[in-house]
C-alpha positions in Angstrom: -7.7 -19.2 9.1 -9.1 -14.8 9.2 -11.1 -14.2 5.4 -9.2 -10.7 4.4 -11.2 -7.9 3.6 -10.4 -4.7 2.4 -11.1 -3.0 6.1 -9.4 -5.5 8.2 -6.2 -5.1 6.3 -6.2 -0.6 5.6 -3.8 0.8 8.0 -2.3 4.2 8.4 1.0 3.1 6.7 -0.5 2.0 3.5 -1.6 5.4 3.2 1.3 6.9 3.7 3.1 4.4 1.8 1.3 5.3 -1.2 1.0 8.7 -0.5 4.8 8.9 -0.8 5.0 6.1 -3.7 2.7 9.0 -5.3 4.4 12.3 -4.4 7.8 10.4 -5.4 7.2 8.4 -8.3 9.4 6.5 -6.5 6.9 2.8 -8.2 5.2 0.8 -5.5 7.5 -2.2 -6.1 9.7 -0.4 -5.7 8.7 1.0 -2.1 7.8 -3.0 -1.4 11.4 -3.8 -1.4 12.3 -0.7 0.3 10.0 -2.5 3.6 9.6 -5.9 5.1 6.5 -5.3 5.7 4.4 -4.0 3.0 3.0 -6.2 0.4 2.6 -4.9 -3.5 -1.0 -6.6 -3.6 -1.7 -4.3 0.0 -1.0 -1.0 -2.0 -2.3 -1.4 -5.2 -5.3 -1.6 -2.7 -5.4 1.8 -1.4 -3.5 3.4 -4.8 -6.9 2.3 -6.0 -9.4 3.1 -3.7 -8.0 6.3 -2.1 -4.9 8.0 -4.3 -5.5 7.3 -7.9 
């Protein structure tokens, strides 16, 4: 089983979703609920590293 690191899970989709959450005050939990393919953990990582 491959070890997941931040570099191999990052995608532009995660960045765009995180920017949308930040710009609309939607909240990470609600974004995860609205999508099938995004996880809360991945969105938090992108938010911490690239947005906040």
